[in-house]
C-alpha positions as CSV (number, residue, x, y, z in Angstrom):
1,M,89.8,460.6,61.3
2,G,91.5,462.2,63.6
3,L,90.6,462.7,67.9
4,W,89.5,466.0,66.5
5,T,86.6,465.5,64.1
6,L,85.6,463.1,66.8
7,L,85.5,465.4,69.5
8,E,83.6,467.9,66.5
9,G,81.2,465.0,66.1
10,F,80.2,464.7,69.9
11,L,79.6,468.7,70.2
12,L,77.0,468.7,67.1
13,L,75.4,465.2,68.8
14,A,75.4,467.6,72.0
15,N,74.3,470.9,70.0
16,A,70.9,469.0,68.6
17,L,70.1,467.3,72.0
18,A,70.2,471.1,73.3
19,I,67.8,472.0,70.3
20,L,65.5,470.0,71.3
21,N,62.3,471.5,72.5
22,E,60.0,470.1,75.3
23,D,56.2,471.2,74.4
24,R,56.8,470.7,70.7
25,F,58.9,467.7,70.3
26,L,59.6,465.5,72.9
27,A,56.5,465.8,74.8
28,R,54.6,465.0,71.9
29,R,56.7,461.6,72.0
30,G,56.2,460.9,75.0
31,L,59.5,461.6,76.2
32,S,58.9,464.4,78.5
33,F,60.9,464.4,82.1
34,S,57.8,464.8,84.1
35,E,56.8,461.1,83.0
36,F,60.4,459.7,83.9
37,S,61.1,461.7,87.1
38,G,59.8,458.6,89.1
39,G,62.5,455.7,89.3
40,R,61.6,454.0,86.0
41,T,64.9,456.5,84.9
42,K,66.8,453.1,85.1
43,S,66.1,452.1,81.5
44,L,66.9,453.0,78.2
45,K,64.7,455.9,77.8
46,G,64.8,456.9,80.6
47,Q,68.8,457.3,80.2
48,L,68.1,459.3,77.0
49,I,65.7,461.8,78.7
50,G,68.1,462.6,81.4
51,L,70.6,463.1,78.1
52,V,68.4,465.5,76.3
53,Y,67.7,467.4,79.7
54,A,71.7,467.5,80.9
55,T,72.5,468.6,77.3
56,Q,69.7,471.5,77.8
57,Y,70.9,472.3,81.1
58,L,74.7,472.8,80.3
59,R,74.2,475.2,77.2
60,V,75.8,478.3,78.8
61,P,79.4,475.7,78.6
62,L,78.4,473.8,74.9
63,I,78.1,477.9,74.1
64,M,81.5,477.9,74.7
65,L,83.1,475.3,73.4
66,N,81.3,476.3,70.1
67,A,82.6,479.7,69.6
68,L,86.3,477.0,71.0
69,C,85.6,475.0,68.2
70,I,85.2,478.3,65.6
71,F,88.4,479.6,66.8
72,V,89.8,476.9,66.1
73,K,88.7,476.6,63.0
74,L,89.3,480.2,61.6
75,V,93.2,480.1,63.0
76,S,93.9,476.9,61.6
77,G,92.4,476.9,58.2
């Protein structure tokens, strides 16, 4: 397992977090950002919710990283 494979794995994880819908998935499981906007963001659950919303906020750079990854895979074979 090389560095490139590890980076691709992190990219896939970021893609998985970015597509989670708040209304259909997160709110039903008590993972809504409005519930943790107070001072409880230091907990593990609050940190995970912050990570999910950070990846949803950075969708445009994530799209560019996906395009770069696809381009490298096409060129390298």
